[in-house]
C-alpha positions, 0 to 999 in steps of 0.5 A, spaced: 496 235 428 493 237 435 486 237 435 482 242 440 475 240 443 470 245 443 467 244 450 464 251 452 461 257 449 464 263 446 463 270 449 459 272 443 454 266 445 454 268 452 452 275 450 446 273 446 443 269 451 444 275 456 441 280 451 435 275 450 434 274 458 434 282 458 429 283 453 424 278 456 425 281 463 424 288 460 417 285 457 415 281 463 416 286 469 411 291 468 406 286 467 408 283 473 407 289 477 401 291 474 398 284 476 401 286 483 397 292 483 390 289 481 391 284 486 392 289 492 386 293 489 382 287 489 384 285 496 382 292 498 375 292 494 373 285 497 375 288 504 371 294 503 365 290 501 365 285 507 365 291 512 359 294 508 355 288 509 357 288 517 355 295 517 348 293 514 348 289 520 350 294 525 345 299 522 339 293 523 342 292 530 343 299 533 338 303 528 343 308 525 351 308 525 352 312 531 359 309 534 360 305 528 367 308 527 369 304 533 366 297 531 370 291 532 370 289 525 372 295 522 380 295 520 384 301 519 389 298 514 389 293 508 391 288 509 390 288 517 397 284 518 404 285 514 405 291 510 399 296 509 397 297 502 391 302 504 389 306 510 382 305 511 377 310 513 370 310 515 366 317 515 359 317 518 354 322 515 351 328 520 345 324 521 348 318 522 344 314 517 349 314 511 357 312 511 363 312 506 369 308 506 375 310 503 381 306 502 387 311 501 393 308 497 400 308 501 407 305 500 408 301 493 400 303 492 401 310 493 400 313 486 394 308 484 388 312 486 383 312 492 378 307 492 371 309 495 364 305 497 358 308 500 352 306 503 348 307 497 353 302 494 356 307 489 364 304 488 369 309 485 376 309 484 379 316 483 385 314 480 386 321 476 384 328 479 378 325 483 374 323 477 370 317 479 371 311 475 367 304 477 371 299 480 369 294 474 374 289 475 380 294 476 
């Protein structure tokens, strides 16, 4: 009698492994993309807070926000190098005593909602039809 040695996997065993890996990937991928979005949003918020601090120093040095839009610390995109996730715009009031920073999402962040910060410290995340929601760890 001949004896056959079973040294491999059957097709059924291989397909079960493929299905299990597919299920794990389907569960993990949305969580990972959500994590990436939150990380990029926090990066934008941090950059905006740093600029806000520099704008306060700018007002102390110049008396108001005249020509603050051309200040050297102001960046136009976040991050400043690589693929941009947000376009940053500074709006100075007519009386030159207040400002608002708006980060508009682009590229992979396009549908995540704009982020705003103003000179009074109000932080808004406008993720749904212009409704202002606080940043609070978003």
